[in-house]
Each structure stands twice: as structure tokens, then as C-alpha cells.
N, C-alpha and C positions, 0 to 999 in steps of 0.2 A: 546540794550535797554528796553526793559518791557520783563519778562518772568515769572513768576508767576506760575500761579495755572495751572494742569496739564490736562485738561478738554477738552470736543467736542462742537462743534456747528456746523452745516452748516447755512450759508445764503443765501439769494439768493431772487432771483424774486418776488414781490408780485403779488400776480393773479389780473388781470385786468379785476373782473368781477363787478358785483351790489352789490353781496352776499358780498363782499369784501371792497371795496371801494368805501368812500361815494363820489366819485367825480363827477361832475355835466351831466345830463344827456346830455343835450345841446351841451356840450363840444365832447362828445363820438361822439354824430350823425354829429358834423361840422367835427370833426376831423379821424373820422374814419379810411383813408386810412393810416395814420399815427400809428395807436394802433397796437400792434404788436401780432400776433394770441395769446398766453398764455406765460402768466411766464415762465411757463415748457418748452415750447416750445423754448422759448429763450433762457431757462438756457443752453438745450441741444446744442443749436446753437452756444453759449459761449463756451459749454468746448470742442465741436469740434473743433470750431476754434480753440483754443488755444491749442489744443491737436496736431492738423496737423500744426497749421504754425507759430507757436510763436516763437518768435528771442529773446527768455530768453537767452538762455546760450549764444549767439554769442554775444548779449548785454554787459552781464556780464563780458565776456571774456574784449570785447574792453575796457566797462569800465577801469577794472583793472587790468587787463596784458599790453594792451594797452596804457592808460592812467596814474596809479597807484592810489598810498594814494590820498586822497582828505583833506587835515587839512583845516580848515577855513581859508580864508587870503590869500590860498595859490594858486600859477600860477595853480598848479594842478586840484586844484577844480576848476575855471575858464574855465580850458580846457576842464573839465569833464561838464561844464554847457552849454560851446557853445554844444558841443555834443549834449545833451540831448535837447536842444532847435532845433537844427537842424533836429534828431529824430522825436520828437513830431513834429513839422509842416510837416515830410514826412509820419506820420500816420495818417492826416487828423485836426490836433491840430486847433486851432482858438486865435487870442490872445496870442500868444506866444512871451512872455516880462521875464526881470527881474525885479525885484523889489530889489533896493538896502536898508542897514541898518547900521547905525556906530556901527565899530566890536569896534573901541579902534585900537590898534597898536596890528600887525602882529606879527605871531613868526615863526622863520623856525630853525630846528633842524642844530644839529652841531656835529661833534666828539662828544662820550662819553668814557673817558678813564679814568680805577681805577683800581692800584695796591694795594696790600697788602706789605707792606715794610717789615714786621717780619713775624713770621711762617714760611708759604709753599712759602711765595713770587709768588702768584699767581695773572691773570688778575681776576678781577671781572666782574659780568656780571650785568652791573648799567646803564639806561638809562633816562636822564635827561627829568624830567618832563616838558611838555606843559607851556609855558607862564612863565617859569623861566629864570630868567636873571642869566650871568655867569661871575663868575670872568675873567679877562682880562690874565689870565696864570696859571699857574700848582700851586695847592696848597696842602702843604703838614699839615694832621691835626690826632690826636687820637681817638678815638671812645668812644663812651658813646655809653649806652643804656636806652633809654627814654621807660616807660609804663607808662603813667600818664591817668586820669579819668578825672578830671575837671581843672578847671583855677586857681585854689588857689594850688595845687597840682603842675601843673605845672610853678609857680612863688615860689614854694617853692626849687626844683629842679635848677630853670633859671641859678644861677650862675654857677654849675658848668658845665654848658653847655657853656660858652662864648669861643670861638676860635675851638670848636671840630666838630666833626661832628659826628651828631646824628641820630644814628638809633632808626626811631621810630615805635616802637612796636604798641602803641595807642600813641593816641594826646586828647587835654582837649576839651566835648564836654558838650555843655549846659545842665543846670538843668530844671527839668518844671518851676522850678522860672526865671532863667535867662533865658528861651523863650520867658516869657510874654515882656521882653525887651529886642529883639534879636540883636535890633542895639546900644546898650550900651555895651552888652557881649560881641559884635564881635570888638568892636573899643578898648575894655579892653585889649582883646586877642591880639589886631594886636601891640598895644603896649608893652606889655610883651613878644613878637616875635623880637621885633628890639632890646630890651634893651638887650635882651637874647644876642643875636650878636653871633649865632654861626658859623661856615664855612661850614658845608651842614647838608642836611636835606636827610635821605635815608628812603622814606616808601618801604615797605615789600612787594613783588607780592602776591596775594593770592591765584595762582596755584602752582601745584605741576611741577615737570618735567623739571627746568628751562625756562617756560613761563611766561614772561613779561606781564605786565601790562600798562596803560599808562591814564594819566584826567590832568586835568587841563585848563585855559582860562585865558582870559584878567582879571577877578575878583580873580583869586588864590591867598588864603593866606600867601605861602611861596613865595617870589617876587626871592631868590636868590638860585642858587645852589641846588635847590629841585630835588632829583631823587628819579627812582624807582629800588632796588634791585631783585634779585629774591630770592626766600622764602631758596632753598639751600642755596645761599652765603651769607644771611641774619644769616640760622642756623649756617654757620662757624664762621663768626665773634661772635655770644651770645658764641659759646664752647667757644671758647679761653677766652671771659671774666669772663667766668668761674670756669676757668683753672686757673687766674688771670694774664693773659695775658692781656695787652691793646691792640688791633688792630691799628697799625701805617700804615695808607693810601695816597698814593698821587694819588690827580683825576684831569681831567682838564676837561672840557666842553665848548664847541662854541657853545648850543644855544643861539641866539640873537633878540632880539625883534625888529620892524621895529620901523626906529625915527620918523616917523608920525605916526597919526591915520588914519587909511584904512577904506572902507567900505563892508560890505560883502553884499550877494544877494540870492536871493529864484527865482528860474526859476516857474513863473507860465504858464499851457497852460489849455484851455477851451473844451469842447466837449459840443456844445449849447444843451439847452434841446428846449423843445417844450412849451406845456401849462403853467407850470411854470417855464421860462425860466431866470426869476431874481430871483429863489431860487437856492443856489448850493448846492452841496455834495462834499465834500474837502475830493480828497483823494493824501495823503499826505506820502511822506518817508524823510529822512532824507539822502539828497546824499554825504555830508562832511561825512568824517573815524577820522580816529587815522592812522597816519603815520609810523608804525613799518612794520605792513603789507598792505595787498591793499585791506583792508575795505570791502572785499568779502559778509560774512555773518551780517558786522555791517557798512553800511546798503547798501549797492550792492544789494543784496537780492530784499530789499524792493523797492527798487528803479525801477531796471527793473520787476519788478511785477507789479508797478505801471503804468510805459508805455505801457506793454504789453495791461493792461485792454483796455487803452484809444483806441491803436491798431486794438483789438477784437473788439470793439464795432462800429467802423469805417469800420474796413471791412465788419461788417456785415450790416450796413447802417441802425443801430438802431436810434428809435429817442426815449429818454427819455424826462418824466414830467420835471425834472430837469434837469440844468446845472451840466455838472461833471465839475467839477474843479481841476486838478491835481498838486498841488505843490512839487517841489522837494527844499526841505529845507536846508540852511544852519545851521551851528550854534550850533548842538543840540548836542552833545559833549562838547560845554562850557554851556553848562545850557536852551536848550531850546531858543536861541538867534534869530533864524530865524521865527520859530512859533511866538514868543512871537512880535516878529515884526510886522509878516504877520496881527494876530488882532489887532495892533495898527492902521497900515496902514489901515486897512480894518474893523474898530471899527462900522461904521454905516451899514454896512452889516451884522452884526452878527445874529441880530436876522432872518436874510434869509438862515442863515445856516443851511439845514435840520441835516445834520452830518457830521460829520469827522472821515475818517479812517485810519489806518497808521498800517503795517506791519513792527517790528523789532523787531525781538525775534530770529534770524539767520535762519539757513536753514531746518528748522524740518518742516516735514507734519505740515499744521492747525488743532487740536485737537479741538477748542472751540474758544468761547469767553466772554469775562466779559461784564454784562451788567451794570457796574458801580455803580449797589443798588440802580437802578431806576426800577419802575415795570412798569411803560409802556414804555421802552426799551425794558424790559426782553421779554413783551409781540410780541413787534416786530419782533425781533431778533429769536423769538421763531417758529412766522410763517415764517418768510425768511429761516433758518434753513431746512424748507421739501425741498428745490429742489434743493438739495445737496446731499439728499439721496445715491445717484450711487457711490459717491466720497467719501464717510468715514461716518463715524456716529458722531458727532459735539456734544458738551453739552451747554448750556450756564449758566455761574457759578454766582450766585449772588456775585460778589464781585466787588471791585474796586482798580484798578491797576493803576501808572503810569508810568515814569521814561523814557517815547518820548514824541513825538510832542503832542499825542492826550491830555497829560496832561496837556497843555497850553490851550486847547482847551475846557474842561469838567473843569476847573478852571474859565471858563467867563459864563458859564452851559449852551456850547452848547453840544449836544448829541456828544459822542466821543468814540471809540472802537479800540482796537488792539487785533486781535487775539494772543489765546494761541497756541503755538507748543511743538512737541516733543524735547527736550533739546538738544540731542545727545549732540556733543561736545563745544557747544557755549559758555554754561558760566566755561566751566572747562578749554576749551582750547582755541578756535577761539578768543573770546570777546574780545576787546580794544590790543591783542597781536600781537606779531609775525608771528601768524600761521593764520592767518584769510587773506585766501588768497583763488582762485577758488576754490583749490583740497578739500574742507569742503565744496562744495555746490554739490549738486543730480538735475541733471536733471530734475528726476520725481516729485522730490518733489516740484521742482520750479512750474511746470507746475501744479500740485496739489494747490499747493500755491496760484497760481493764478486763476485758475477756482471759486476757492472757495472766494476769493478776488475778482471777477466780480459778481459773483453772488451777494454774501453782496451789493455790492456798485449799482450792477442796482432794487435790491429790496431797495435801502434807495432812488435812483432816482423815484421810482415811487410810494412808499407808500404811505402811511396817513401820516400826520404831524407831526412828533416828537417833544414832547414838551420841553421847553427848562426848565432848575434849575436854582434855584437863585447862584448868582460867589459863590464860596467856595474854600478852598485851601485844595488840597488833601495831606494827611499826611500818 
């Protein structure tokens, strides 16, 4: 989920010396045995520990190859969460537990069969959209192409959509004026969709090479027989229509919603601080994934990196000033549900959160960080990056970006950061697709990810207090 600008930054330990840290002399004298030799030395120790003793690929393979995809609300995610809690306990974490929140109805994938009945009669590559319900039997219908930009345009063509399979090249978007009262707009659009009463709606994957896509959640707008068709097969249907041939399809979907409302869970684990133990640095990653592949790059990478950092700090017997809190979120793919639930449950603790860090942009090397357009945060990140010079050059970029769990924290005014990474084939191939597998993850990149994120985390654990901002919506 977060890719954006391709810059570089290095983060790391904040030097525990009098000319940089305004912490009390009394504490330094009192706790001298707990203070590490220097931030630079600790950085080197962390880099070496992670390079020599990491469990990154082992954990990624156990979770992705052994357990598999981890759709929020599924038994596979529950199995992966139990696995992660046992691992974190073995790594020295304390207060390891789950925190529940209301998900709504869970969704389970079933069959997806679509055949072109005229023209060449081929089977089409279509996957049912998550959280879309299904007709109870095979359905036969004609295809109509829809390419609309506004609600008014949708209402104009709606009578022609009734009973048809809608090939959606685009869907209505709110105008700036409609954005001012989005609930009213959304209600009106939902009413128009229900009135249109189409047999199915097929969205088009944005990737070439028969690469699929996936999205959806409990609050999905298109609630029945919604699906995603590969770009190449969507092009086939459009070519037929352009030649005056109306495609006729037979489809059957087996995805089903649970009868009852269910709970989803976040995994929480702590590595205790010393002097400022009531303050926390939240190191998070979403453990949930889509279910076409095994969720290795999105976000198995972030999950195992997060776990590895806690393991390495415990192995080195480090004593940070603040408490490191690892949170493995669920529901990220459905709209940051887990991180929003965590913030709601821990509202009273938000002023004590020093920063939130998450990695969620695939398996490429970390090349930088966004400062979220806050000058004080830029200065802190810029100091921290000095500890990672031997790994690679990192840029601090003056920009704000969301798309993953850090966004929920940032919108509450909490310092929240996600790294910029080499894109590799993340957006073009693995993101949300059937090829999101361990094959697309490099061990060397994983190690570099863990080393840089460890340095950033240690800096935030020991750095001077970062200021919070007023809550805002990130657009």
C-alpha cells in the first residue's frame, strides 16, 4: 500500500550525548549502566545482528507458504496471528495479546467461472470482488460497456444497464461541490445503483499480462456479483462491441458472506522502555492480505521486518528509553480498519505515542522516507539517517503520502512515517494480485529493510520528543 516518491533516507539512532539530547543529567547519572555506548555503535550492532542471525526469510516462508493468504476475517489470518504471537513471545516480547474490533460480516471466496457464449466461446479470467455477494445459480446476460464520470451521467445510462453485465471502464466520482456533502452524494449514488439493477458489474484490472487485481470490504458500494476482469479479456469484449457484436456471457460466482457479524483482531506486543516507558513508538505492519496470492510483498515483508526488529533488540539486550510497541494490524486492505480500531481503543494514550512507523511498499530496498510536510519531523529524520550511511544513501522527502496504516495515525496528528522503496514489480505485478508470492522477495533486500527500519525505530525510541500536529484529513 504506500509507494509514492522514489527518494532516499536513512534513519537511525539518535546520539545519546549532551550536545544533542536535552534529557536530564540526573537520569544519565542514575541509569548509566542502562545507557548504550553510543547510537552509532548500537546501529552497527543492530546491522550485524540482523545480517548474521535474522529469521526474515524463514518467517516469510512459514507465514506465506505454510499458512497462506490472510484475508481479514478468515481462519488463515487467525492461524497466522497465533503463529506471530508465539514467535514474538519467543523473541522476548511482553504483554503479547490480541485486541478485537467489530468487522461486520466475513467473506469467503468461492468459484468464479465466466464463459463467452458467442464469438470465440472462451473462458474469461474474472475474479469475484471481495465482500460481493453472489447469485445462487448460473446467470446469462449481455455485456454493456459503461464509461461515466459523474452521477448524472450514470443516471442517464442506468435504464440501459438493467439486467446486463456492466463492463465498467470508469464509475461515477463526486465533484468538488458534491465532496462538501459526501454522505448525501454517496446515499444518492447507492440509490441509483440499486435502481439500475444490473446482473453483474466487472471492473478492469489495471495491470498488463493477465495480472489480476483485488479490492473490497464490508462497506463496498457494489454489493452483488461484482468482479474484476483482466485487462486483456476486457479488451476482447470491447473489440466485439466496437464491431457491433454484443458479447453474451454465462457466469457463476461462489463468494459468500457469513451469516453473522464477526470480530477481527490486531496483534500487540511490547519491548519495554526504561526512563520514558510510558511513551511508545508503534512499529506496525498489516498482517492481513488479499487471497489471490499469498501476500508476500503486501504485506508479509512488513510483518516479518517488524518482528525481526524486536527480535534483534532483545538479542542485543538493548534498553530503549521509550517502549517499543509492535502492532500487526488486520483490516488494512478493507480501509485501515485495524489501525483505526487501535487508535479508538487507545485514544487516551495517543499523546504518549512518540511516532508510528510502518513498511508497506513491497520488497524493494528502502531509499528514503517522507517527512509528511512537517519541518520538525524532517529535522529529526535527517539527523537519524546519518546512522545508515554504510547501508545506502537515503533521502528525506518533503511530501505527505498515505495508503497504509500510518495514515490513520497521521490523521490524528501523530508523527507517522513510511519508507519509500524501490518499486521493482510491486505496482505492476505483485500488489493485490495472484503473483504476490515469496518468489518476488529478495533476502538481501529484506535484510536491508530490517536494518534501516531498526535504525529508524531506535532513533525514535531515544530521540527528543516529536511534536504532534492538529488532526487533519490526508487527501
